[in-house]
C-alpha positions, 0 to 999 in steps of 0.5 A: 410639545403640542397644547394637547400634550401639555395638558396630558403629560405631567411636568417633572421639572425641579421647581419648588411647589407649595402644594399640599396633600392630605390622606385620611386612612379609616380602614385598618386592612392591609389592602387599604393602607398601601394606596395612602402610603404609596401616594404619600411617598410619591408626593413627598418625592415631588416635594409636596407637603404631605399629611396622613390622618388615621381615624377609626379602624385606620388607627390599627395602622399606627398602633404599635401592637397591631401594625404588624398584624394587618390582614387582607380578606377576600370576603366582601372584596369583589376586586380580589377576583376570587369566589366570595364563598372561599372568603368565609372558609377557615384560614382564607384570610391568613392565606390571602394576607400571606399572598399579598405580603409576598407579592409586595415583598417581591415588588420590594415594597416595604412593610407597613411599619417600615413604610411609615418610618420612611414617610416620616423620615422624608418629612411626612406628617402622621396624625392620629384622630383624637376621637378614635384614640379616645374610643379605643382608649389609646394614648400617644404611648400606644402609637408608633414613635413616628406619629406626630400627635393626636389631633381633633377633626377640627385641627385636621380640617385646619391643617388641611386648608388648601390641600388636596384631600384623599380618603382611602 
C-alpha cells in the first residue's frame, strides 16, 4: 500500500480501540434519527464506545408513546426533491412518512424502537436531557426501558470528554 492509500483507505484490523463517539439528537423527525442510529451502530461494530444524548424534540425518539409515531415531512426539506408546495397539502406528511418507512423496511433497516434496543444491547449508552425532560414533564418511566438515565448537559459534557461529538 502506498503512503497515499494509507491515508485514504481505512484500516479495519481487529485492534482494540479507545475511541469514543457521542451523538446529540435534537430533532424528533424520522429522517433525523436514522443518521445517528446508523452511525452509532457502525461505531459499536468497530468497538468504539458510543453514547447518544437526546434533547429537545429528540426526546420523541426515546419517549415510549411517541417513538413509533415519528414522521417525515417534505415541507421545508429541499433535499426531499419534491415540490415544496406539496408539503403543505393535507395527508402529504403521512404519505412521505409511509414512503420513507417502506424504503427503510425494503433495505432491512430496523424500525426506530428496535434499532434503539439493538444499540443498547450492543453496549451503546442512551441518555435523556434533564432540562428537556423537565420542560416536557417526562420522567424515566415515560422513556424507553433502554435509556440509561436522565442527565444534565454538564454531565453529558463530562462523559463526552475526549470523544468525537456529532450533532444530528
